[in-house]
N, C-alpha and C positions, 0 to 999 in steps of 0.2 A: 946868517943867511942859511947856513946849514940847518939850525934849529927850526926855521921857518920850513924848510923843506921837510924835514921830518915830520912836523906837525900836519902840514898839508898831506903828507903820504899816509899818516895814520888817520886822518880824520874821515875819509872815505871808509876805512876799514871798521872804524867805530860805528859809523852811519850804518853801515851794512849789519853789523853784530846787532845794533839796537833794533833795526826794522826786522832782522831775521828772528830776534825775541819776541817783538811785538806780533809778528806773523804766526809763530808757533802758539803764543797764548790766544791769538784769535781764533786759529784753527781749533785749539782745545777747546776753547769756549762754545764754537759753533758745534763741534762734535757732541760735546756734552748735553748742549740744548736740543739738538736733533734726537739724542738717544732718549732724554728724559720726556720729549714731547710723544716719541713714537712709544715708549713703555706706557705712559699714561693713555694714550689713545688704545693701545692693544688692551690694557687692563679694563678699560672701559668697555670696549668691544665684546670681551669675552667674560665679564664680570657675571653674568646671569648665566652662562653656560657650564660653571663650575670647574673650569680649567684653572689649575694651578700654575702661576707665573713662575718661570725659573728665577730664583733670586742670584743677582750677579754681584760678585763682592769687587769693589773697586771699578765700577763702571766708568768713572772719569779719571781713572790713574793713567791715561795716556795709552801706551802701547802701539797706538798708530796703525795696526793692520787692520786689513779688510776694506776700510773705506766704507762710507755709509752708515747705516744702523736703522734702515727702514724695515729690515725683516727681523724682527724681534720673534725669537724662538719660545715656545711654551712647551711644557710636558703634559701630555695627555694619556689616559690611560684607556686601552679597548675595552669595550664593554663587554665582548665575547670572551676573549682569552687573556685579559688583564696585562697585556703587554704594553710597557710605556715607551713612548715616542716623543721627540722633540720635533714641533711643526709650527709653522707660521699661523697666525690667527686667522688668516684670510683661507688657508689650506682647511683648518680645522672647522670653520663655518660652513665650507663648501662640502664637506664630507657629512657634517651633521645634517645638512638640508638634504642629502641623497639618503640618509638612513634614518629618517624619523626621529632626529634628535640625538640618536645614539652614535658615539664617535666610534668607529671600528678601524682597525688596522688594515694594512694593505692585502695580507693575506686572508682575513677574514672577509674582506670586501670581495675578494675574489672568489672565496668559497660560497658567499651569498649569490653572487652572478652566475656562477656554474649551478647552483641549485635552482635559480630561476630559469636558466636555460633547458635543465633538464625536465623541467615541468612538475617538479617535486615541491613546488611552493605551496600547493594545495589551493592555487587559484587566487591567494591574497596578494601576489605579487612581492615586493620588497620586504614589506613587513612580515608576511608569513614565513618568508626565506630566511630573513634576519632572525625571527623567534626560533626557528628550527635549528639554526646554527649556533644560537646562544645555548640552547638545550644540549645539544652535542657536545658544545665546550664544556659546561657545567658538568656533564657526565664524565668527560675526559678528566676534568681537574679533580673530580671526586674519586674516581678509581684508577687510572693509570698513573697518576703522579703519586699516588698514595702507595699502590701495590701493583707493581707492573705485572706479577704473575697471575694476580686474580683477574686481571684486565684481560690477559691472554685467554683465560678461561670464558670469561664474558663475551669476548670478541668470536670465539669458536661457536659458542650458544647461538649467537645472533647469526652467524653465518649458516648453521643448520637450521635455525627456525625459518631464515629467508629462503633456503633451498627447498624445504618442505612445503612451505607456503606457495612457492613458484610450481612445484610439481603438483599440488593438489588443484590450484586454480586452474592449472593448464589441462588437467585430467578431466575435471567437472565440467569445463567450458565447452570441451569438444569429445565427450565421452562416447556419444552414439557414434560419431564418424570414426573416431579412433578404434573402437573395437570393430566396426566394420573392416576398417582397413587391415587390422591384425588378422581377422578371419580371412580374408582374402589372400593375404600374403601367406598364411601358413597352409592353406589348402592348395594342393597342386593337381592340376589337371592331369588325369591318366593318359598316358600315350599309348601307342600301340607296343611299344617295346615293354610296357610293363603288365600287359595284359598275358593271363597263362596261355600257353600254347598248348594244344591237345594233339597228341600224335597218336595216329592210327598204326596199330601193330597189325600186319597181314600176315 
């Protein structure tokens, strides 16, 4: 009878272990299936966009952390500054749609928005501001990163050129009124105290 009691007491434990193993394997299969489906869908979604998918080694080796697998991250390179970031496919598509097919990082996107707000986009909107920022980044990468001292000299030259242009445009636009105002400010009306006094000697 004692053997029977041992068997009955171990049997639920064995069943629990078997159920636990089956449940773990089923969970692992489901996770692997979801991961492979989302990876295929993401690769198909961004295949034409030229985005390189991040290769993951051992995607089905368990690990069990994080839950889900619907947010597959891919690595993209900024069209302006060449910084690489890992983003989801939906985010990449949204950014590309907003920037005429070019993917730009958050910092460059903010610079483009600032350029458009300042009115320096040349009237072309997002595309003109984006092209301007790409040119600035290209100049920066070709000078500052290669030779910082040369970049400092070039920056000082640009500041001097802008200052000179600002002075010449301001003086030519209001030349007549400016000179009239200066003449009026320099001439001082004579007062009684400034006129010579004639004393009569008796």
